[in-house]
Backbone bond lengths (Angstrom), bond angles and torsions (degrees), N, CA, C in turn:
res aa  C-N    CA-C-N  psi(-1)  N-CA   C-N-CA  omega(-1)  CA-C   N-CA-C  phi
1 X - - - 1.451 - - 1.518 108.68 -
2 X 1.291 115.81 148.30 1.458 121.00 -179.83 1.526 108.85 -97.52
3 X 1.340 114.74 130.42 1.457 121.29 179.62 1.524 108.53 -117.28
4 X 1.306 116.19 130.65 1.465 122.01 174.35 1.517 107.66 -90.85
5 X 1.325 116.38 128.89 1.449 121.91 -175.11 1.520 109.30 -119.22
6 X 1.314 115.87 123.35 1.456 121.93 177.85 1.523 108.51 -88.44
7 X 1.316 116.52 136.48 1.462 121.83 -178.20 1.522 109.94 -111.82
8 X 1.326 115.76 143.99 1.462 121.30 179.77 1.518 109.58 -135.29
9 X 1.326 115.63 159.73 1.460 121.86 175.00 1.514 112.90 58.71
10 X 1.319 115.42 -136.67 1.459 122.28 -175.88 1.531 112.38 -61.77
11 X 1.328 118.06 -24.72 1.469 119.11 -179.46 1.524 111.78 -65.54
12 X 1.331 117.23 -31.53 1.468 118.92 176.41 1.523 110.14 -67.50
13 X 1.324 116.40 -36.90 1.472 120.31 178.11 1.526 110.76 -69.00
14 X 1.322 117.18 -42.74 1.467 120.94 -178.09 1.525 112.64 -62.49
15 X 1.347 116.26 -37.92 1.464 119.85 -176.16 1.518 113.42 -104.02
16 X 1.324 117.21 -9.07 1.461 120.06 179.41 1.512 113.46 66.75
17 X 1.329 116.35 29.68 1.466 121.07 -179.27 1.518 108.88 -152.64
18 X 1.326 116.00 158.91 1.462 119.88 176.93 1.525 112.07 -97.76
19 X 1.339 116.30 -8.40 1.459 120.76 175.34 1.524 109.48 -158.00
20 X 1.315 114.92 156.65 1.462 121.90 176.01 1.520 108.08 -139.93
21 X 1.308 116.70 159.87 1.463 121.95 174.08 1.520 107.48 -113.43
22 X 1.328 115.86 139.13 1.453 120.94 -178.68 1.517 108.94 -134.12
23 X 1.316 116.00 133.53 1.462 121.41 177.72 1.524 108.32 -88.75
24 X 1.322 116.44 122.95 1.457 122.22 179.91 1.517 110.20 -124.85
25 X 1.315 115.83 155.39 1.459 120.72 175.36 1.528 109.14 -68.14
26 X 1.319 115.59 152.42 1.460 121.11 176.85 1.528 108.81 -57.89
27 X 1.324 117.06 142.37 1.468 124.33 179.70 1.524 113.27 67.20
28 X 1.323 117.95 24.31 1.462 120.84 175.35 1.523 109.57 -68.25
29 X 1.321 115.25 151.03 1.461 121.44 178.49 1.523 110.06 -103.97
30 X 1.313 115.52 172.75 1.460 120.84 175.62 1.530 109.62 -60.34
31 X 1.328 117.68 -38.31 1.470 120.65 177.85 1.521 110.43 -59.85
32 X 1.330 117.44 -42.19 1.464 121.42 178.05 1.523 110.44 -65.70
33 X 1.319 116.85 -39.55 1.464 121.21 176.92 1.527 110.28 -58.11
34 X 1.324 117.35 -46.06 1.468 121.21 -179.61 1.524 110.88 -60.97
35 X 1.309 116.53 -41.57 1.464 120.82 178.68 1.524 110.54 -63.73
36 X 1.303 117.49 -44.29 1.461 121.84 179.54 1.526 111.27 -65.74
37 X 1.324 117.14 -37.76 1.465 119.66 176.96 1.524 110.51 -61.51
38 X 1.316 116.84 -44.82 1.471 120.61 -179.92 1.529 111.11 -65.26
39 X 1.329 117.26 -37.65 1.464 121.04 -178.95 1.525 112.53 -73.67
40 X 1.322 117.12 -39.79 1.459 121.42 -175.04 1.526 113.92 -90.42
41 X 1.309 116.84 -22.79 1.459 122.07 -178.29 1.529 108.68 -132.29
42 X 1.335 117.14 85.28 1.475 121.51 -176.52 1.534 115.29 -49.92
43 X 1.342 120.82 -30.60 1.467 117.77 177.53 1.534 113.46 -57.77
44 X 1.347 117.80 -24.72 1.466 120.08 178.05 1.522 111.52 -64.17
45 X 1.327 117.57 -23.66 1.454 120.87 179.07 1.524 111.33 -68.09
46 X 1.337 117.49 -18.54 1.461 121.71 179.42 1.527 112.01 -78.56
47 X 1.322 116.91 -18.33 1.464 120.40 -178.70 1.524 109.82 -81.00
48 X 1.311 116.27 127.66 1.457 119.92 177.88 1.518 111.27 -74.98
49 X 1.321 116.34 -33.81 1.463 119.88 178.36 1.523 109.18 -158.98
50 X 1.306 115.03 156.71 1.454 122.07 172.97 1.517 107.97 -163.74
51 X 1.318 115.85 155.80 1.460 121.14 177.93 1.524 109.14 -99.60
52 X 1.315 114.23 155.90 1.464 121.02 175.68 1.524 107.31 -121.43
53 X 1.308 115.25 131.04 1.461 120.54 174.46 1.524 108.32 -113.51
54 X 1.307 116.07 136.98 1.462 122.45 176.75 1.523 106.86 -120.38
55 X 1.321 115.04 120.25 1.462 121.26 -178.14 1.531 111.30 53.99
56 X 1.333 115.01 45.80 1.459 124.48 174.26 1.525 114.37 68.16
57 X 1.334 117.42 20.36 1.459 122.52 176.63 1.517 108.62 -129.98
58 X 1.333 116.82 131.40 1.468 119.13 177.56 1.521 109.28 -56.17
59 X 1.336 115.66 137.89 1.462 120.96 -174.50 1.527 110.80 -121.93
60 X 1.330 115.61 139.38 1.461 120.92 174.05 1.527 108.72 -84.50
61 X 1.326 116.08 167.76 1.461 121.09 -175.32 1.526 113.82 -59.34
62 X 1.328 118.49 -26.10 1.467 121.46 -175.81 1.531 114.04 -80.96
63 X 1.329 118.08 -8.69 1.473 120.79 -178.34 1.528 110.00 -65.13
64 X 1.326 116.20 130.94 1.461 122.26 178.28 1.527 109.19 -87.41
65 X 1.327 114.97 131.81 1.459 120.76 -179.85 1.522 110.47 -87.37
66 X 1.336 115.32 148.26 1.455 121.83 178.59 1.529 108.88 -125.64
67 X 1.329 117.41 154.91 1.467 119.03 175.99 1.535 109.73 -54.99
68 X 1.293 115.81 143.93 1.465 123.89 178.82 1.523 114.20 74.87
69 X 1.347 118.45 4.17 1.452 119.41 171.68 1.527 108.77 -63.83
70 X 1.311 115.84 146.49 1.458 121.22 173.57 1.523 106.58 -97.43
71 X 1.328 115.60 113.59 1.460 121.51 -176.40 1.526 108.43 -111.08
72 X 1.321 115.93 133.62 1.462 121.20 178.64 1.520 109.48 -126.79
73 X 1.325 116.09 139.27 1.455 122.59 174.55 1.528 106.93 -101.27
74 X 1.327 115.50 123.00 1.451 120.70 -175.49 1.525 108.65 -121.61
75 X 1.339 116.45 104.56 1.462 119.07 179.23 1.530 110.66 -75.74
76 X 1.323 116.33 163.17 1.457 118.09 176.27 1.524 110.38 -64.37
77 X 1.292 116.42 148.05 1.463 121.16 178.26 1.520 108.47 -121.92
78 X 1.310 114.38 149.89 1.459 118.67 175.87 1.511 108.52 -125.90
79 X 1.247 115.62 154.43 1.457 119.75 179.83 1.511 109.67 -163.59
80 X 1.265 113.96 179.01 1.452 115.03 -178.41 1.470 113.85 -149.44
């Protein structure tokens, strides 16, 4: 299944895009998505941590992805 992934913060700079599409096996989880991101997009290996939101809700690694889910990668932010 094809998943559209929205990128925010430093991830847009690392990949030079605001979104990417990734082909995943049916019934893939967020954990599998993270592994595929690291394998297919080496700049993701530079990130120490980031959150994943599925359909505008933060998702844990065990969440199963479905076609047409809206997935967002949210890197940590700092401010002062």
